N, C-alpha and C positions, 0 to 999 in steps of 0.2 A: 517520154514521160519523165516527170520529176524524179522518179526513183531509178532512172536509167533504162527502163524497158523501152524497146524500140519495135515498132510495127512498120512494115512496108506495104504499099498498095498502089492503086491507080488514082491519079489526080482527078478531081471533079471541080466544077465551078471555075474560078479564075486561077491563073498561075500566081503564086505568092507565098508568103510566110505569115503565120498568125499564131498567137499563144493565148491561153486562157485556162480556166479551171475545167477539167474534163469530167463530165458526168453522163449518166445514161438515163434514157426514157424507155419504159417498157411498153408503151402504147403500140398497138398493132395498126393503128390508122391515125389520121389527123396530123400528119407531119407538117403541113403548112401552118396550122394553128400553133404548133409548137415553135416553129422557126420564127414566127412573128410575135410571140409572147414576150413582152418587155422584161419579164422576170428572168429570162435567159440571157440578158445582156451581160457580156463578159465571159460567157461559157462556151466550151466546145461540147457539142451534143453527140452522143453515141446512140443511134437508134438500134434497139435490139431486134426489131422486126427485120427479117432477112431481105425484103425487097422494098426499096425506097424510090419514089418518083414515078411509079407505074400508073398513077392516075392524074399526073400533071398538077397544075396549080390553077386557081381561080380567085378572082378578086374578093368574092364574098366569103372566102375562108380565112381572110386575114384578120388578125387580132390587133394589129396596129398599122401604122402607115408604111412600114418597111421591115425587112428581115432584121431581127435583133440578136440572133446567135452569132458567136465569133467564127465558128467553123462547124463542119459536119464530118462525122466518121460513120460509115455504114458498110454493110456487106455487099449486096448487089445494088447498083445504082442504075436506074433505067433512063436511057436517053430518049425513049419514046413513051407515049402515054395512051391509055385506052379510053379515057373519058371524053366524049364528044364535045361537051360544053366547056372543057378546060381552055384557059387563055393561052397557055404555053407549057413547054416542058419545064421540069424542075431545074435542068441544066441552064436553060435560057434565063430563068428566074434568078438563079444564083449569079450568073454572069452580070446581069443588070445591077444586082445588089452588091457585087464585089466580094462574094463569099468564096473562101478557100475550103477545100474538103478533100477527103481521101476515102476511096472505096476498095472493095476486095480485101477487107480486113476481117480476120476471124473475130467477129464481135462477141461471140460467146466466150472465147478465151479472154478478151479484153474486159468484158463486164465482170467475169469471175475474178479477174485481177483487181479491178476497182473495188468490188465488194469486199475483198480480203484486205487490201491495202488502204482503202478509203479514197475519197475524192482528192485529187491533186492537180497541180498545174501540168500542162502539156503544150507541145508546139507541133504544128503541122507545116510542112513546106514542100512545095513542088519546084523550088528553085535552089535551095541550099541542101545539098545531098551529103555534105560532110557531117558526120555524127558529132564531132567535137565542136564544130562551129554552131550547130543547132543547140547543143547543150549550153553554150555561152549565151545564145539568144534567149533561151528559156529562163536563164537566171534573171533576166530583165523584166519578166512578167510578174506583177505584184500578186501576193496571195489574196484569196477572197476574204479571209478573216481581217476585219478592220477596214474593209473597202466600202466606201460610200459611193453608190452608183445611181441612185434615184434621180438626183439633180441633173445627171447627164442625159436622161431620156424622158424626163417629165415634160409636159407641155410648156413652151416658153411664155405663153399668155393664156388667160382664162378663155374658155369657150363653153357653149351650152349644148345640151343634148335633150331632146324630147320636146313636148308641146308646152309653150309658155303658159297655156291655160290649164295645165294639169293641176290636180288637187293638192299635190305635195311638192315641196321644193327641197332638194337635197344638195348640200355643198359637198363636193368630192375633192379630197386631197389626192392628187395624182402622183403616186410614187412609182408609176409604171403600169398604168391601168390597161386592162384588156377591153376591147370594143364590146365584146359580148356581155360584160358586166353592166355597162351603160345601157345596152339594149334591154337587158332584163329589168333594169330600173324604169326605163321609159315605158316598157310594156305594162308596168304596174302603176301607171298614172303619176309618175314622178318626173318633174322638170329638174334636170341636173345642171349645175354649173361646176365645171371642172377647173380646179386651181393648180398652179405650179407647186411643186413639192415644198418649197420654202415659203409659202404664203402664210402670213400670220393669222391667228384666230380672229383678230379684229377685222381684217379684210374679208374673210369668209363670212363673218357674222353680219357684215353690211348687206349681204345677199338676203338676209332675213330667212334662213332656211328652217325647215321643220325638222331636219335631221342631218347628220354628218356621215359620210362614208370615207373610210381610209383604205386605200387600194393595195393591191399586190405590187410587187416590184423586186428589183435585184439587189444584191449586196448584203452587207452585214447590218442588221438592225441596230446593233450596239454602237455603230458609227453614225447614227442619225439623231443626235440630241435635239436638233431643231424640230423634227417631227414629233418626238416624244413630248417636248414642251407644248407644242400645239395641241396634242391630244389631251394632255393634262388640263389645259384650259377649257377644252370642250367638256371634259368630265366635270370640271368645276361648275360649268354652266348648267349641267344636268340636262343636256339635250340628247335625244336618241342618237346612238352611234353604233355603226356596224363596220367591222373590219374583216378583210379577207387576206390570208397569207401573210405578206409583210405587214399589212395593217393589223393583223392578229398579234404579231410579235411586238409591234409598236404599242398597242393597247396594253400588253403585258408589261412592257418596260415602264409605261406611264403609271402602272399600278404596282411598281416596285417588284416585279417578277422578272428575273434575268433570263436571257436567252443563251443558247450555246450552239456551236457548230456541230452538225451531225457527222457521223462517220462517212456516209455516202448519200444521205438525203432520201427523199421520197419523190419519185418522178414517174408517173404513169397514169393509167385510166382505170385501174382495178383494185385500188387500195380499200380494204374493208375498215369501216369506222362504226363504232357504236354510239348512238345518241343516248346519253345517260339519263336524260329527262324522260324520254318515251320508251326506252329499252329496245328500240328498233335498230337494225343494222342498215348501213348504206354502203353502196359501192361508189367510190369517189375518184375524182380526177385530182392529181396532186403534182406540185412542183415546188419543192423547197429544200434548201440545204441547211437551214437553221431551224431551231425549235425552241419552245418555251420550257423552262425547267419544271419537270413534274413535281419534284420535292417541294419547290417553293409555292407552286399552286396548291398543293395538298395542305400546306400549313398556313396559307394566307387567310386573313380575316376579311379581306375585301373581295377576293376572287374565288370562284368555284369552277371546276371543270364541268363542261357540258358534253364533250365528245372525246373519245379516246380511239387510238389506232389499234385495231385488233391483231396486227402483226407484231408490234413491239411495245404497245401500251403507252406510246408517247401521247402528249396532250394535243388534241385536234380541235378543241373548242373551249372557250371560257366565257363567263359573263361576270359582270360586277354585281355584287350583292346590294350595293348602295346607290347604284346609278342605272340609267337606261342604256346600258352599253353591253354589247356582246361581239364575239368574233369567232371565226373558224380558220384553221390552218390550211384547209383544202380549198378547192375551187367549185363552189356550188353552181356557177354559171355553166360548168361542164362543157367547155368547148376546146378540144374534143372531150368526150366522155359521157357516161351515163347521167341521167337527169334526176337521180334519186334525191339530191340535196337542194333542188331549186326552191323548196318550201322556205328556205332561209330568207329569201328576198321577200316572201309573203310575211314572214315573222317581223322583218324590219319595217315594212309598211304598216303592219298592225300595231307595232310599238309606236310609230309616229302618230297613227290615228288615235290611239288611246291617250296620247300626250297633248293633243290639241285642245 
């Protein structure tokens, strides 16, 4: 690890060397959804659940077209699986995807270390066993702060999801979108056209959408002025807008609210959030290492907080006071995770409906 800490274990996946930002996810299930989530692009994932791979993998659990994590760290890695309908073992899945990993690591000790020291870069190797050589390789890994990654994993060309005869049309800015988000839109009578990350407002507006969606994704939101400018233009047009995760951070930046890198982020399936509008609590699925400035939201004349994290009081949702725009930091599509927050998709459709 970047601070010199070293862990040894047993190799999994392919033989190789890979570096990235190391972070942990506290979910006890849903590992395939985690590994295929584009928001994890550039990161080494530590699974805190002690057994990984024991139910194999299946195509329908994928959140994108391929594995997006850089590498995996876990405790017990199962070469066999118990689910009869699974397509293959996780080991075979990682071999096809070219993923490096390490098992038989004391992940409780590792997670406690990350919680204390904060997220940092790390490197895993099953071919370079010299510590000094690995440290030199680790120096070449760029820090997550200031890193723009969405354009690397966004769709290269526009595509559509849903029924073209649907009642509502939604233009989606793909910063690293999950499949289940689009499925939730389509299930609510939305015909979505998904555009590459650097698409202009004019090009998306040519689709004549009833609303705009700004997706989740990886990297530092402050390194994405192109997306911030696009969202500013959407806000100027006063069209319904909904953002999730990175999309939430981009809406904040477009509203002159800065973002910051968190100590170790929120990644898991059981984060408690309070809806400040209804007063109700939600158990949420989360994956983010950056957040919106609480102080700047509280003093803003344009933005108000709608949701807060009950663990640390960080901002989990905002809405514009002068526009039809809102966003949340967590993942209401909840794949994997509890479905407490899927009402937000209904809220977006209702906002579109009342704007027609």
